[in-house]
C-alpha positions in Angstrom: 89.4 162.8 63.5 87.7 164.9 66.1 86.1 168.1 65.0 83.3 170.5 65.8 79.9 169.4 64.4 78.5 171.0 61.3 74.9 171.6 60.4 75.0 168.7 57.9 76.0 166.3 60.7 73.0 166.9 62.9 70.6 164.2 61.6 73.4 161.6 61.8 74.3 162.7 65.3 70.6 162.5 66.3 70.3 159.0 64.9 73.4 157.9 66.8 72.3 159.5 70.1 68.7 158.4 69.9 69.8 154.8 69.1 71.4 154.7 72.6 68.4 156.6 74.1 66.1 153.7 73.0 68.2 151.4 75.1 68.1 153.7 78.1 71.8 154.6 77.9 71.5 158.3 77.3 68.7 160.9 77.1 67.0 161.5 73.7 67.8 164.7 71.9 65.5 166.4 69.4 66.7 167.9 66.2 65.7 171.4 67.5 67.9 170.9 70.6 70.8 169.7 68.5 70.5 172.6 66.1 70.2 175.1 69.0 73.4 173.6 70.6 75.4 172.9 67.5 78.4 174.9 68.8 78.6 172.5 71.9 78.9 169.4 69.8 82.1 167.4 68.9 82.2 164.5 66.5 84.6 161.8 65.7 84.6 161.2 62.0 86.2 158.3 60.2 85.7 157.2 56.6 83.3 160.0 56.0 80.9 158.8 58.8 80.2 160.1 62.3 81.5 157.3 64.6 81.0 159.2 67.9 79.8 162.4 69.4 79.4 164.3 72.6 78.5 167.8 73.7 80.3 170.2 76.1 77.6 172.5 77.5 78.6 175.5 79.7 76.3 175.5 82.7 77.8 178.3 84.8 80.9 180.5 85.1 83.1 177.6 86.3 81.1 174.5 85.4 80.4 172.7 82.1 78.6 169.4 81.3 79.5 166.6 79.1 76.3 165.5 77.4 75.2 162.7 75.0 78.4 160.7 74.7 77.7 158.1 72.1 80.0 155.9 70.0 78.6 153.7 67.2 78.6 150.0 68.2 81.1 148.9 65.5 83.5 151.6 66.6 83.4 150.9 70.4 86.5 149.7 72.2 88.8 151.9 70.0 89.3 154.8 72.4 86.9 157.1 70.6 84.8 158.0 73.7 88.0 158.7 75.6 89.3 160.9 72.8 86.1 162.8 72.7 86.1 163.4 76.4 89.7 164.6 76.4 88.8 167.0 73.5 86.0 168.4 75.6 88.2 168.7 78.7 90.8 170.6 76.6 88.1 172.9 75.3 86.8 173.5 78.8 90.3 174.5 80.0 90.7 176.9 77.1 87.3 178.5 78.0 88.4 178.9 81.6 86.1 176.3 83.1 87.3 174.8 86.4 84.9 171.8 86.6 83.3 169.4 84.2 80.5 167.1 85.1 78.3 164.5 83.5 75.1 162.7 84.4 75.6 159.2 83.3 74.3 155.6 83.4 77.9 154.4 83.2 79.9 156.2 85.9 82.6 153.6 85.9 83.6 154.7 82.4 84.1 158.2 83.6 85.9 157.1 86.8 88.6 155.5 84.6 89.2 158.9 83.1 89.6 160.7 86.5 86.1 161.7 87.2 84.7 161.2 90.7 81.2 160.8 92.1 79.2 163.8 93.2 75.8 164.1 94.7 73.3 165.6 92.2 72.2 168.1 94.9 75.6 169.8 94.4 74.5 170.7 90.8 71.4 172.9 91.5 71.5 175.0 88.4 71.5 171.7 86.3 68.8 170.0 88.3 66.4 172.9 88.4 66.7 173.7 84.7 67.2 170.8 82.3 66.2 168.0 84.7 62.9 169.5 85.6 61.9 169.3 81.9 63.1 165.7 81.5 60.4 163.0 81.2 62.4 160.9 83.7 62.4 163.5 86.5 62.3 162.8 89.4 62.8 159.1 88.9 66.1 159.5 87.0 68.7 156.9 87.8 71.6 158.7 86.2 74.6 159.2 88.4 76.6 162.5 88.6 80.4 162.5 88.1 82.7 165.5 88.1 86.3 166.4 87.4 88.3 169.4 88.4 90.5 170.6 85.6 93.4 173.1 85.2 92.6 176.1 83.2 94.9 177.2 80.5 96.3 180.7 80.7 95.4 183.1 77.9 98.3 184.3 75.9 
């Protein structure tokens, strides 16, 4: 089941994300950052455990970022990551967001879902805010991908 994260999920989410960060698959997230951004976070829960997570962070009036996509190793290959991304894209459409991007070490995964490559220089608000504070900047080897989405009309 995909749902919004709750406060009691944060430590389990951090453990999942930072496990991948140790293997240089995603960027580490602090507890403070996760609590500050709890409303951005989706989780996939099964059997009372968090099996996957991602964040949809609004960057600008027509741009949002998928951050920290992580699926527990035993749960990989079951479509959980794809389902989380689709949930984030639906949420972005409801919010009126036109484009969703991600900085990733695995662009091929996003390509399969319809994302295309984009040069990081086309994401200036992202690069000059979050990236400047990252310990990997400017030597980051993440690649940028983006998708144009259709907005849902408000009823």
